[in-house]
N, C-alpha and C positions, 0 to 999 in steps of 0.2 A: 730469698735467705743463701748463703752459697755452701753446696756441699763440700765436704773435704775428706781428703786419703790420707790417710796417718800411715806411713813405713810399718811402725809396731805402735803397739798401747803406750801413751805418753813421748811419743816419738813426734819427729819432724812431720807435718801437717800442711798441705798443701788444698786450698781451696780451686775448684774444676768448674770450667765454666763452658757453656758453649760456644763451639766455635777454636775452644783450643785443646791442645792437646794433656791428655788424661799423661798421669806418672809414669814415667818410662822405666824399664829396665837399663837402658841406655845409657840414663845418666846416672841411676844407683849405683852400675858399675863403676863406672869413670870415677865418680867420688872416691870410692874405694882404691881406687889405681893409685889418685893422684898421692904426691908423697906431700905434705902437708906441715911444715915448721912452725913454730911457737913465732908469732908476731910477722906471718907471710903477710904480703900484699897482692892480692890474687883479682884479676881480671878474668871475666869471663865474657866471650867474644858472643855475640847472637844469646843471650842470656834465657832468651824465652820466658816458661811464667817463673824463672827463680829458683828452679827445680835445684841446680849446683850449687848457687850463693847461699841457700837454706843449709843445704847437708854440711859443705864444708864449714860455713858458721856454725854449725850444729857440731862438728866433730875437735875444732880446735878453736876455742874461746878468745885467745888473743889476735886470731888472722882480721884482717879486712878485706870485704872484698866490694868488687866493683862491676857490678854489670850491663853490656852495653847492648841497646834492644833495637831492631828499625821499626816495630811494629806498637807502637801507642798504647795502643789493648794491652797488649800482653808486657809492655812494661809496666803499665800500672796494675796490673796482676800481679806482677813479681816484686814489684813494692807492697802488695797489701799480704803476699806470702809470706815476707821477708817481717813485714810490723806482726804478722799474729802471732810468729815462730817467735818475736822479741828483740830480731836482730837486727832492725832497722837502724840503730845508733852508729854500728859501726861496719854497715852495709849500706851500698847506694846504686842506683840504677837508671843510667843516661839514656835519655832518648837519642838516637843517634846511628847514624852507618858506619858499621866497620871501616869500610872504604876509605870514611875522612876521619879515621882514627886521629890521624894528626891534632885536628881542630879539638878533640874533646878530651885526651890525656896527654899528660907530657913523655917524650920519650925515655926511654928505661926507667918506668918510674912503676912497675912491678917487679915480684922475682917468682911468681908463675903467671900463667894464662892457662886458662881452660877453654875447651868449646867443644859442644858436642852439635856438629855442623849440619845442613842439608847435606844428604847422603848424593844424593843423583844432579846430575850433570842436566842443566835447563834442557828442555825438550826431548830427553830421554824418557820412554815409557809413559805410567801413568800419571796422570796428573789430576792433583786433590780438586775437587769443585771450590769447598772453600778457600778464600784469599790467604787466610792466617796458614791452614793448613803445608798449601802450595808452597810456597815462603820458606816455611822449616823445613818441608823436605827435599824441595829443587832449588837451585842455586839460580834461582832469580834474580835476590840482591847480592852476592858474593860466587863467588869461585875460589878454588883453593889455593890458586895464586894469592889472591886478595885475601886468603882469611892468614896464610902464613907471611904475608908482609905487614899486615898488623899486629899479629904474636912480634913477629922483630922489631917494630915501635915501638912496643908496651916493652918487653923486654929486656933486664938489665943482661948485663953480660955477663953469660954462667948461667942465668934464668932458665925456668923448663917451661913447654909445653906442652900439656896433656889434653889429648882430644880422643874421642871414639871415632869410628870410620867403618864402610865397609870394604872388604877383603879385597875385594877384585879391581879396588880405585889404591890400593896400597902404593903399586907403583908411581903412579901422579903421584901419590900424598908424599910420598919419600921427595921426589925430585923439587916437587914445590918445596918443602923443607929443606932440602940442601938448598936450593937455588937461591932462601933468604937469610942462609947462614945459620940455618937451625939444624943440626946432625942430629938424626933418629938415634936414637939411645938404648930404649926399652919396645919390646915387641911384645903384647899377648893376646893368643886369639879365644875368643868366646865361642864354645861351642853351646849345641843343644844338648847332647847328650852322647856319650862314648862312642866313639867310632865314626861321628859325624863332624861332616868338613865346616870350618868355621863358619858364624854367621855375622861377627863383629871381628873387628879387631883391636886392642887398645894401642895407645903408641904414645909416648914422651919421648920430647926432641929437646936438646941442650942450643940455649946459643954461645957460640965459640967455641963449642967440644971439639976435640977431636973426633977420629972414628973407632967404631966399635958399636954392633948393634949386639945388645944377650937380647934372646930368644925365652922369653919363659915358658911356665908350662902352662898347657891351656887352663880355662876356666871354663868349666863344666857343669851346667845349670843343673842338667835333673841323672838320676843316676840311673843303672838298667831299668829299675821300675819302673820310671816315672816320676818318680818323687823328688822333691827338691834336695841338691845335693849339701855336704856338710859344708862347703864355703858357700853355697847361696842361704843357708839357715844363717851362718854367722853373718854377713853384709845385711841381713834382714832381720837378724834378732828373732830368728824362732827356732822349734822344737826347744834342742836344748840350752841354746842361745838365748831364748826368750825371757826379757827382763823378769826377774822376780816383782810378784806383789806385796804390797807393804814394804 
C-alpha cells in the first residue's frame, strides 16, 4: 500500500514510492510563484510524480494541466497522484521526451509552461546511484537549451514560462531563455535564512515580451530563530494559516 504525504490536513496528497523523489520544497514554492489565471492551459515539462500538476489543479479548478514525463514509472505515479486527488478528469500525463515535444503537443497550445528541471549539467559533481533520481537531478535527458526550446514550442505568444533552478546557473538560464525568444521578466531568490546567499531562484519568462526584469524581494524560508517564516507558513498552511477544523 502506498504511503502518502499531505501538505496540510485535508490538502493535496502524494503517494511516495521506493526510488522516487519525496515531495520537495522546490515544487511547492514554484507552484506558489506561478501566476495562474482562470481557464489556463498549463504544460509541465518533466512532471515527475505529478507534484506541480496536482498543486496547480488544486489552486485553480478551471485550469487544465498536461504533464510530459520521460520515465514511465514516474508518469504512472503522476497519474496515480492526479487520480488520488480527483484531478484526472482535467489533467493528463504524456509519456515522452520533451526534446521531441513537437510529436506530443500542438504548437502554441498552452498559456503557461512550468518546470522543475534537472539542476546539474551531466558529468558535473555527484551522480545519484538510482537511475530515476539521476535523471531528475542531472541533465542526462535534456539541457537548458532543450528545455527552453520546448517551452517556446508549447507557449502561445505572450505566454509565460515558470521554473525553479540553481543561482549559479542563472546566466546560462537567461541566455537559453532569450535564445528561445522567451524574455526573463521576474526573478525571486530563495534563501534559507536572513542574511544567507540564495540556494534557489524562481524565474518567469514571457514569450515575445520586451526587455525588463523585475527582481522581487527574496523568499526567506526561516526566521532568525530557525522557525518557518510567515510566508512559508502561509504557503504550507501552518501556524495561524492552518485550515480550521469543522
